[in-house]
C-alpha positions, -999 to 999 in steps of 0.1 A, spaced: -870 -195 -179 -875 -214 -211 -872 -252 -204 -879 -262 -240 -850 -281 -255 -832 -259 -281 -834 -268 -317 -805 -287 -333 -788 -286 -367 -772 -312 -388 -743 -295 -406 -723 -307 -436 -695 -292 -456 -691 -309 -490 -662 -306 -513 -653 -324 -545 -688 -337 -551 -691 -362 -580 -725 -353 -594 -732 -387 -607 -762 -410 -603 -754 -418 -567 -755 -382 -556 -787 -377 -576 -803 -407 -558 -791 -393 -524 -808 -360 -531 -840 -376 -544 -843 -398 -512 -831 -376 -483 -864 -357 -478 -883 -388 -470 -857 -396 -443 -861 -362 -426 -899 -361 -423 -903 -386 -394 -878 -366 -373 -891 -331 -381 -860 -322 -402 -861 -294 -427 -835 -278 -449 -824 -243 -440 -794 -242 -463 -787 -266 -492 -756 -255 -511 -766 -219 -515 -742 -192 -529 -714 -185 -504 -699 -150 -501 -666 -156 -483 -659 -131 -455 -629 -148 -441 -608 -177 -452 -612 -199 -483 -645 -217 -489 -642 -244 -516 -673 -264 -510 -710 -263 -503 -728 -260 -469 -759 -279 -459 -778 -270 -427 -808 -291 -416 -829 -279 -387 -844 -304 -362 -867 -298 -332 -840 -312 -308 -805 -328 -307 -822 -361 -300 -843 -359 -331 -812 -350 -352 -792 -379 -338 -821 -403 -343 -824 -392 -379 -787 -397 -386 -787 -431 -370 -820 -442 -387 -821 -471 -411 -836 -449 -437 -807 -424 -436 -780 -450 -431 -792 -467 -462 -785 -436 -484 -755 -422 -465 -728 -441 -485 -743 -425 -517 -729 -392 -503 -698 -403 -484 -684 -424 -512 -690 -397 -538 -678 -365 -521 -653 -352 -497 -674 -341 -467 -676 -336 -430 -708 -336 -409 -719 -329 -374 -750 -323 -352 -748 -292 -331 -773 -280 -305 -787 -246 -309 -793 -220 -282 -825 -214 -263 -849 -185 -271 -836 -152 -258 -800 -163 -257 -773 -137 -257 -736 -141 -263 -727 -131 -228 -747 -161 -215 -718 -182 -227 -695 -165 -202 -712 -182 -172 -704 -216 -188 -669 -207 -198 -659 -191 -166 -675 -218 -144 -652 -245 -158 
């Protein structure tokens, strides 16, 4: 069994972004906040092809080696210093979500769901 902690992802859904100097500064500075925590962009506002529902914004997904690393990044002084540049100039929601271990299958979730 794989005992390595699964990767984690910082997710954001951004709507009504005011692409002014504050957002430009946020984008220019975010990479330097990610590096110490092993974060890397997987998705950064790429083209969305809706399959269900209405998508009226941009998606950002940043991968981290663990949930702890993602949470430490979000709480870090470096990221907290630039966070208002995004939150005060866009409508957005964000979260950290833990990934699944290597070899995971959807049916593995049944054991968790049915045990509770």
